N, C-alpha and C positions, 0 to 999 in steps of 0.2 A: 672378495669382501668377506669379512668374518664377523661373528657376533658371539657373545658369551651365552652359553646355554644355562638357564637357571641361575643359581647363585655360585656356581663353581667356575673359577677363571680358567681352569684347564679344559673345561668341556666346550671345545670350539670345533666348528665344522664349516665347510664351505656352503654358502647359499646357492642352490641350483636355480635354474630358470623355472622349474616347477614350484620351488619354494617362493620365488618372487611373485609368481602368479597367485599362489595361495594367499600370501600375506596381502597382496594388492586387493584381492576380492574381499578379504576380511576387513580391510580398511574402508573399502567402498560401502560395505554393509553397515559398519559402525557409523560412518558419516551419514548414511541414509536414515538410520534409526534416530540419530541425534537431531537431524534436520526435521524429520517428521514430528518428533516429540516437541520441538520448539515452535511449530507452526501454530497459528491462531486456532483456538478451540471452537467448538460448536457453541453458539450463544443460546443460553436458556431462553425459551420463548416467553417466560414470565418476567424477563428483565425489563428495566425502565432505563433506556439510554437517551432520553429526550434532551436532557440538559446537564445533570450533575455528573454523568459519566465522563464527558469530555473535560469538564472543569477539574475533576479529581485526577484524571489522567495527567493533566499538566502539573498539578500539585505533586503527584507522586514522582514525576520526573525531576522536578526541582528539588525535592527532598532527597532523591536518590533511592527510591523504593522500587522493588521489582515490578515488572509488567506481568500481571497475573494472567493476561490472555495467552501468554506463552510459557506459563509455569509448568515445570515437569514434576512437581511434587504430587503425592497422592492426594493431598488436600492442602489448600492455602487460602486463608481468608483474611480480609482487612476490613475493620469496622471503623468508619469515620464518624467523629463526633466534634462538630464545630472545628476547633483548631488542633485537635488531636486525632490520632489513629492508632488502633491496636491491631496487630496482625500476628497470626500464628500459622505455622506450617509443619508438615510431617511427611516423611517418606514411607513410614511403615506403621503408623498409629501406635507406636511404642515410644519412640523418641520424638520430642516436640521442641521447636525453637520459636522464638517470637521477639518482637520489638514494640516499643512505644515510640511514636514520632510526634513531635510538636512542630507547628509552623505558624508564621504570622508575617505581616508586612508593616513596616514603619509608616505612620501617617505623617506625610510631609505636606505643608501648605504652600501654595504659590504666593509669594510675597506681594504680587501685584493684585491678584484677584481674591485672595483669601480662601480659595477653594483647594481641595486636595490635589496634589500634584499628580500628573498622569503616570510618571515613572516612580515607583516605590521600591525600596530595598526589601528583599525577601530573606527571612531568617528561618532556620529549622534546626532540629536536633533529633537524634535517635538514641534510644536507650535499650540495650539488650535485656530481654527477660531471661531469667534462669529457666532451665528445662522444666523444673517443677511448676514455676509460675505459668509458663506457656501451656503446660498440660492442664493446669487448673482453669485457665481461661477457656481452653477448648471444651473441657467438661461442663463449664457454666453454660456456654452456648448450646452444647449438645443436649443437656438436660432440659433446657427451656425450648428446644425444637426451633431455635431461631432461624436455622438454615432453611426450614420449611415454610416460614412466614412469607406470604406474597408481598410484592411491592404495594405501597399504600393505595395506588389507583385501582388495584384489584381486590382490596379488602372492603367488604360491605360495611358502610357507615363511616368510613374514614373521611374526614373533612380536610380540606386544604386551606391555606391562607397565604398572605403576602409576607409576613414576618414570622418570627419563631425560630425553632431549631430544626435542622435536618440531620437525620441519622442515616448513614449509607453503608451498605454491605456489598463488598466484592467477595465472591466465593468461586473458587476454582478447584476442579478435580483434574485428573490427567486427560480428560476428554471434553469437559464443558466449562463454561464461564458464565456467571450471572452477576448482575448489578441491580440492587434494589434500593429504593429510597423510601424513607418514612418521615413525614413532616410532623414535628412536634407531638410525640405520643402523649404527653401529659394533657394536651388540649382536647383529646378525643374523649367521647362519652359513650360508655357501654360498648366498647370495642375490645374484646378479649386480647387480640393481638397487640394492641397498644399497651394494655396493662402488663403484658409479658415484657415488652421493651422497657417500660418504666422501671420495672423490677430489675431487669437485666442491667440497666445503666447504673442503678444504685449499687448493686452488688459488684459490678465491674470496677467502679471507682474505688470501693473499699478494698477489693481483692488485690489490686496492684498499685494502690495509692496514686491514682491519676492526678488528683489535685496538687499533691506535693511535687509531682513530676513537672506539671505545668508551671508552678511557682518557681521551681529551680531553673527552668528554662528562661522565664522572664527575667530572673535575676542576672542572667548572663548578657542581656541585651543593653545596648547603649541607652542613655537617658532619652526619653521621648514617649510618644504614644503609639500604640499598635492595634491593628485590627483584631477583633474577636468576633467570629461569625461574620455575617453579612452587614449587620446594621449597628454594631457596637464597637467601641474601642476601649482599650485599657491603657492606663498611664502609670506603670509601676514607679514607686518612689525609690530613688537611689539611696542606698544605705550610706550613711556618713560614718567615717572612722573616728572613733574617739581617741584623743591624744592621751598618752599615758601620763599620769601625774607624777 
């Protein structure tokens, strides 16, 4: 058996049994490192995995998003807001990547009962952020110390409710994973952490134009009504083409 040494086609030599053993050991080592890095991470004890974690795990799979519990990035976070999510990741804290994802389900009614059908069609989209946009999103979260905010059940004075908006954060390093939930920050009173999230949401929407991204996504869907959050639906109006005179 022969192989080409380096980039020079004339640099060829026979592989000995010693070489085979050496390359075999290197292969085993590389496989072990890759497997170890892909294993589930240690769960941050401040995480809240009671309900939303499992639900968003399913949404992420349907959208085609990465499983952050096995991420090998130095940092990778995903911020869920109703029917949108923004995520950013980096290997070296110099180069950043990110995407905006949208998702919804079509509201179909059972013709016999008039109730929503049990099986609904799921729609989603993904938009890649530029490296500059991804870095700006990271800087926004980092400056506001969002990664250090506790999940709402652990924040003094944070009240819960039955409706409203949920904001969720998945955060992974190369060794840990956390999942935090915050119920309706604007409804909280005299809670500094909630004020931080209200400001963050406003700045984030402007920074990467989330409203326009959502509207563009809705414009691609078939005529009908779609879920928005847990208790609301939207019915985008189909654009009609005007005939040329």
